[in-house]
ROMARRO-230840 format. One line per 3 residues: for each residue x, y, z of C-alpha. Coordinates in Angstrom, 3 decimals, padded with zeros to 6 digits. Layout:
<marlos>
X/Y/Z ~ ... $
</marlos>
This chain:
<marlos>
134.788/144.398/-051.227 ~ 135.929/146.582/-054.103 ~ 133.490/147.512/-056.821 $
135.022/146.159/-060.072 ~ 132.944/148.541/-062.169 ~ 134.713/151.400/-060.415 $
138.181/149.901/-060.017 ~ 138.616/148.745/-063.634 ~ 138.215/152.188/-065.267 $
140.694/153.654/-062.784 ~ 143.222/150.891/-063.474 ~ 142.840/151.273/-067.247 $
143.309/155.030/-066.961 ~ 146.532/154.525/-064.987 ~ 147.829/151.921/-067.424 $
147.087/154.022/-070.511 ~ 148.740/157.060/-068.936 ~ 151.902/155.128/-068.132 $
152.085/153.717/-071.677 ~ 151.437/156.997/-073.488 ~ 153.687/159.183/-071.335 $
157.000/157.980/-072.893 ~ 155.528/158.510/-076.389 ~ 154.634/162.088/-075.529 $
158.154/162.579/-074.175 ~ 159.698/161.482/-077.489 ~ 157.477/163.860/-079.463 $
158.428/166.880/-077.373 ~ 162.131/166.371/-078.129 ~ 163.139/165.862/-074.519 $
165.029/168.444/-072.527 ~ 168.627/169.673/-072.377 ~ 170.804/169.728/-069.265 $
173.535/172.354/-069.412 ~ 175.922/173.909/-066.891 ~ 174.955/177.162/-065.198 $
178.152/178.893/-066.272 ~ 177.729/181.954/-068.443 ~ 173.986/182.204/-067.800 $
174.661/185.102/-065.441 ~ 178.323/186.096/-065.932 ~ 178.272/188.586/-063.058 $
177.471/185.780/-060.577 ~ 179.581/182.995/-062.068 ~ 182.758/183.727/-060.108 $
180.801/184.477/-056.950 ~ 178.694/181.321/-056.740 ~ 180.599/178.808/-058.899 $
184.144/177.494/-058.926 ~ 185.983/179.442/-061.682 ~ 187.007/177.491/-064.784 $
190.661/176.443/-064.759 ~ 192.892/173.524/-065.648 ~ 192.604/172.238/-062.085 $
188.800/171.985/-062.159 ~ 188.817/168.731/-064.086 ~ 185.406/167.636/-062.906 $
183.880/170.846/-064.194 ~ 185.517/170.757/-067.647 ~ 185.845/167.067/-068.452 $
183.826/165.296/-069.630 ~ 182.017/167.916/-071.677 ~ 178.279/168.028/-070.810 $
176.147/166.225/-073.363 ~ 172.528/166.681/-074.332 ~ 170.205/164.163/-072.620 $
166.798/163.447/-074.151 ~ 163.908/161.737/-072.429 ~ 164.284/158.918/-074.960 $
167.728/158.210/-073.432 ~ 166.313/157.648/-069.954 ~ 165.725/154.091/-068.651 $
162.198/152.740/-068.958 ~ 161.706/152.561/-065.177 ~ 162.332/156.301/-064.860 $
159.794/157.029/-067.598 ~ 157.278/154.784/-065.854 ~ 157.913/156.551/-062.543 $
157.389/159.940/-064.183 ~ 154.176/158.697/-065.750 ~ 152.814/157.416/-062.460 $
153.673/160.706/-060.762 ~ 151.974/162.701/-063.509 ~ 148.637/160.897/-063.193 $
148.604/160.230/-059.447 ~ 146.723/163.423/-058.613 ~ 144.014/162.558/-061.157 $
143.637/159.067/-059.706 ~ 143.370/160.392/-056.150 ~ 140.633/162.826/-057.214 $
138.736/159.994/-058.934 ~ 139.053/157.816/-055.840 ~ 137.600/160.605/-053.702 $
134.703/161.004/-056.105 ~ 133.912/157.284/-056.120 ~ 134.408/156.855/-052.356 $
130.822/157.954/-051.700 ~ 129.675/154.713/-053.321 ~ 131.509/152.687/-050.684 $
134.906/152.300/-052.335 ~ 137.724/152.335/-049.788 ~ 140.422/154.920/-050.368 $
144.167/154.375/-050.116 ~ 145.027/153.443/-046.542 ~ 141.522/152.188/-045.734 $
139.925/155.614/-045.243 ~ 136.385/156.375/-046.326 ~ 134.742/159.665/-047.147 $
133.374/161.330/-044.006 ~ 129.602/161.608/-044.039 ~ 126.844/162.553/-041.623 $
126.317/158.852/-040.889 ~ 129.905/157.991/-039.949 ~ 131.260/161.316/-038.681 $
131.188/160.206/-035.034 ~ 132.733/156.777/-035.701 ~ 136.170/158.329/-035.328 $
137.055/157.938/-031.601 ~ 138.850/161.298/-031.275 ~ 136.097/163.191/-033.076 $
133.412/161.504/-030.991 ~ 135.265/162.410/-027.791 ~ 135.560/166.055/-028.877 $
131.865/166.223/-029.769 ~ 130.785/164.709/-026.437 ~ 133.038/167.075/-024.508 $
131.535/170.109/-026.285 ~ 128.052/168.703/-025.630 ~ 128.747/168.304/-021.914 $
130.595/171.634/-021.590 ~ 128.724/174.274/-023.629 ~ 130.729/177.405/-024.349 $
134.072/175.621/-024.014 ~ 137.232/177.018/-025.589 ~ 139.570/175.096/-027.901 $
142.397/175.118/-025.359 ~ 140.189/173.388/-022.777 ~ 139.023/170.805/-025.341 $
142.622/169.962/-026.208 ~ 143.667/169.762/-022.552 ~ 140.845/167.400/-021.584 $
140.828/165.184/-024.699 ~ 144.596/165.060/-025.289 ~ 144.316/166.089/-028.944 $
146.961/168.231/-030.614 ~ 146.085/171.656/-032.015 ~ 146.123/170.414/-035.625 $
143.864/167.473/-034.800 ~ 141.471/169.756/-032.932 ~ 141.232/172.184/-035.839 $
140.628/169.321/-038.277 ~ 137.915/167.601/-036.227 ~ 136.205/170.835/-035.125 $
136.046/172.049/-038.740 ~ 134.417/168.762/-039.772 ~ 131.908/168.900/-036.915 $
131.037/172.498/-037.765 ~ 130.796/171.688/-041.475 ~ 128.282/168.912/-040.808 $
126.273/171.095/-038.430 ~ 127.086/168.998/-035.351 ~ 128.496/171.920/-033.370 $
128.625/175.681/-033.795 ~ 131.040/178.354/-032.648 ~ 130.445/181.875/-031.359 $
132.864/184.720/-030.747 ~ 132.873/186.760/-027.551 ~ 135.452/189.543/-027.356 $
138.739/187.870/-028.330 ~ 137.699/184.288/-027.635 ~ 135.909/181.588/-029.647 $
133.582/179.189/-027.847 ~ 131.889/176.014/-029.045 ~ 128.355/174.686/-028.525 $
126.433/171.608/-029.572 ~ 124.262/172.607/-032.523 ~ 121.085/170.759/-031.572 $
118.821/173.591/-030.397 ~ 119.635/172.897/-026.754 ~ 120.390/176.580/-026.173 $
118.823/179.728/-027.573 ~ 120.960/182.572/-028.874 ~ 120.418/184.509/-025.636 $
121.426/181.473/-023.543 ~ 124.623/180.999/-025.548 ~ 125.555/184.644/-025.086 $
124.839/184.470/-021.354 ~ 126.988/181.326/-021.008 ~ 129.888/182.953/-022.870 $
129.828/186.032/-020.631 ~ 129.425/184.010/-017.441 ~ 132.501/181.975/-018.378 $
134.492/185.220/-018.399 ~ 135.496/186.069/-014.822 ~ 135.031/189.854/-014.955 $
131.773/189.634/-016.904 ~ 130.379/187.150/-014.374 ~ 131.179/189.497/-011.488 $
129.490/192.417/-013.269 ~ 126.386/190.395/-014.199 ~ 125.934/189.104/-010.644 $
126.517/192.575/-009.165 ~ 123.752/193.984/-011.398 ~ 121.525/190.960/-010.693 $
121.811/191.405/-006.911 ~ 121.673/195.217/-006.929 ~ 119.141/196.451/-009.468 $
119.784/199.963/-010.792 ~ 123.411/199.878/-009.699 ~ 125.768/202.580/-011.066 $
129.140/202.025/-012.688 ~ 130.951/203.259/-009.562 ~ 128.983/200.825/-007.405 $
129.656/197.945/-009.827 ~ 133.364/198.731/-009.543 ~ 133.151/198.488/-005.735 $
131.064/195.304/-005.608 ~ 132.980/193.458/-008.353 ~ 136.458/194.689/-007.422 $
137.114/195.929/-010.964 ~ 138.412/199.365/-011.956 ~ 135.969/201.865/-013.451 $
137.529/201.891/-016.962 ~ 137.494/198.068/-017.017 ~ 133.825/198.045/-016.000 $
133.052/200.402/-018.900 ~ 134.965/198.210/-021.355 ~ 133.230/194.989/-020.312 $
129.861/196.742/-020.054 ~ 130.081/197.720/-023.735 ~ 129.922/194.032/-024.761 $
127.272/193.123/-022.183 ~ 124.971/195.908/-023.397 ~ 125.698/195.082/-027.044 $
124.633/191.447/-026.437 ~ 121.530/192.700/-024.560 ~ 122.591/190.984/-021.344 $
122.372/194.265/-019.430 ~ 120.286/197.359/-020.166 ~ 121.210/200.908/-019.171 $
118.884/203.717/-018.122 ~ 119.825/207.335/-017.538 ~ 118.777/208.941/-014.258 $
120.036/212.502/-014.346 ~ 123.811/212.272/-014.593 ~ 123.921/208.676/-013.362 $
123.560/205.597/-015.580 ~ 121.675/202.733/-013.948 ~ 122.137/199.082/-014.934 $
119.554/196.298/-014.956 ~ 118.943/192.725/-016.032 ~ 115.544/192.389/-017.687 $
113.104/189.770/-016.459 ~ 113.913/187.621/-019.499 ~ 117.651/187.764/-018.855 $
117.143/186.880/-015.202 ~ 115.346/183.714/-016.351 ~ 118.140/182.991/-018.846 $
120.725/183.395/-016.085 ~ 118.866/180.950/-013.830 ~ 118.557/178.405/-016.668 $
122.243/178.371/-017.670 ~ 124.167/179.086/-014.494 ~ 124.425/175.322/-013.823 $
126.549/174.967/-016.996 ~ 129.125/177.474/-015.731 ~ 131.874/175.806/-013.721 $
</marlos>
């Protein structure tokens, strides 16, 4: 049910605005409609039909001044409603938190009702069941359009339901419930990247492996190994140790445990 204490002030504000708008129009003196000829003489012949005896519609009747007071009442009312509509919408949004339904039956999204939307709930559950998923995969599996995905994901992030992390040029989404530590999220993101997964598993199975050996085991060119390795070292997935002129690569004991804990989430 509508709250009359909230609805009545809004209705009175709308009514007073509609009544006072025509009065304000009379006081301003209205406005004048005039032809565009002679405003910019250099463009008149280029963009407008030149004045002549044949252009009857352009020369007769002679344009007359039209004031707002000459307009029909229904037009003035329409202008008044348009002028105050934005104010009314803002007021409705402010009062919606008290339970007042907005135009169209929508209510303000809150922490309590955020998952009552079927599409949003489906997106949240998919992210929960597929940690580190990309937006494209969410859209493909839930059937949501890009605009809908952006809207719902932004809401879920804003309310702290999910979080996003960037890895190289990709953005991945996780449930924001403490299910995964920062190290586990980083490991999942890299394992979901094909080349990174090959490098991590090559280092895991061959401790102290060199870049040349990683290239052979993973089937990736040397420059590509170096490029991917930069991000893996930066995220502390892999550590490097110098041995003469050769750089050795390792997974620490902690990262080995992280790998074993999250590998089941990587499909």
